[in-house]
N, C-alpha and C positions, 0 to 999 in steps of 0.2 A: 550351319555348315554349308559350304558351297564350293564350287570349283570354276576355274577359268582355264581356257586353253589358248595358247598363242601358236598359230600356224604360220610357218615361214616357207615360201615357195621360192626356190633358187633355180635359175636357168643360166647355164654358161658362166657360173660364178657371180651372177648379179641377182640380187633380191628383186623379184618381180611382184610379190604380193605378201602382205602380212595381214592376218585376220585374227581378231580376238573374239572368242565365243564363250558364253556361259553354258554350263552343262545341265544335264538332267540326271538325277540319280534314280535308277530303277528300284523297285521295292526290294529285290533280293540283296542289293548292296546296303540299303538302310537297315534291314532286319539283321543281316550278318554283322554290320558294324556295332549295332546295339548289343547283340548277343556276345560278341567278343569283348566289348568294353565292360559290359555288365553281366558277366557270365553266371552269376548267382541267380539271375532272373530267368535262366533257361529252365523251362518246366520239366523236361524229361531228358534223360541221357546226359552225356558229358558235354561241356560247353565246346563250341567250335574252336579249332586251333587257328591262330592267325596265319595268314599266307606269308610266305617268305619273299615272294617277288610279284610284281605287277608289270603288265605289258600293254603296249598301245597298238591298236589295229586301225586300219583305214577301211572305209566302206564305199562301194560304188553306187549302191541303191539310193534313190532320191526319196528317202523316207525319214520321218522324225522318230525319235526314240519314244517309247511309251513306258509307263510305270511297270507294266507286266513283262517287258522284255527280259529274257534270261540268256545266260551264257550257254547253257547245256544244249549241245547240238546232237545228242545221242537219242537212242530209243527210250531212255528214261525220262526225257523231257515230258512234262505233263500233257502236251498236245502232240507228242511223237517226234521221231527223228526229223531233222531238217528244219526245226523251228527255233534253233538257237541263233544267237546274234551273228555267227559266221554266215549263215544262210540268209537271215533277214536283212542284214546290211550288205549282202553280196561282197564279202570281204575281198579287198584288193590284195593279191598275192604276188604280183609280178614286180617284185623289187629284189635287189641282189642280196640283201641280208637274208640269212638262212631261216630266221625266226622273227616273230614279232619283236620289235625293239623293247628293251626293258625300261621301265620308268624307275629311275633311281633318284628319289627325292632327298633333299637336305632340309633340315629345320631352319627356317629363316627368322622366326621370332618366337618369343615365349611370354610376352606380357600383354594380356588382353586380346591380342590377335596372334594366332599361331598359323603359320603357313608351312606346308611341305611343297617343295617345288623342284623341278629338274631344269628350270630356266638357267641357261649357261652350260648345261650338259643335256640338251634336248635329245629326244629319240630321233634317229635319222633314218630316212628311207631313200635309197638310191634306185630310181626307176629303171627297170630292165627294158627289154625290147617289147614295147606295147604299141608303137605308133603314137597313139594318143588315147588317154582314158580320163573320164570324169570321176573325180573323187567328191563325194557329198558329205561324208561324215568321218568321225573318229571315235574310238571307244577305248576305255581302260578295262582290262580283263586280267584274270589270275592265271592264265595258261599262255605259253609262248608259241604254240603251234599255229602258224598262219593258215594252215589248211583246215583248221577247226576240228580235226580228228581227235584231239585230246581234250576238247571242250565237253567234259562229262558232268555228271550231276554234282560233283564237288567243286566245279569251276564256278566263279562268280563274275558277273558283269558288274563293274563298279560304277561306271558312268558312261554317258554318250553325248556326243556333240554333233549337231547338224550345221553345216556351213550355210551362210546367207545365200550363196550361189555356188554352183559346182566349180571345182578347181580342176582345170584341164592340165594333166601332166603328160609330158612326152618323154621319149627315150632319153636317159641320162639326167633328167631333172633330179634335184634333191629336194625333199620335203622334210621339214623339221617340225616336231611337235613338242612344245613346252606345256606342261600341265601343272597347275597350281591348285592345291587343295587348302581351303581356309576354314578355320573355326574361330569363333569369337566369344570371349567371355561376356557374361551379362552383368558383371559387376562394374 
């Protein structure tokens, strides 16, 4: 299983940069995926309920994602409040959309290689009044609140991408994120 993101930077109606990046899955996403897919393997309690929606966020901090990164930004985080991905990534919030854009995938294949992708219906960010800001990363998460306030212990960080170089956005730029999740049969 793996994922790829396609980032498209548009200024004044012209595409000025496209970058394709492979992702990293944090432990909490892998454990959650296995528990949902194979719920009878959950040792205690009821199996996790699948999430209805997934959202994409952008980060300003110049840091790589780690296996132990978590979505939870609240006091219930194992190392305390302010240690969730919203804070660690320094989530970019100054875009005109009210919430993190939703990732709405379509199944693109079902024989040997299965892809879920929003390419063609990418998540869109319209940059507000920032002057200029460097964006260094993007992430897929299960909560839509771009302030991180609703990133609680039941929220999951699904994946994270770090750009090869910062993307400098200015007022009114448009930034699109296409996210492709792939699995492949071993037969």
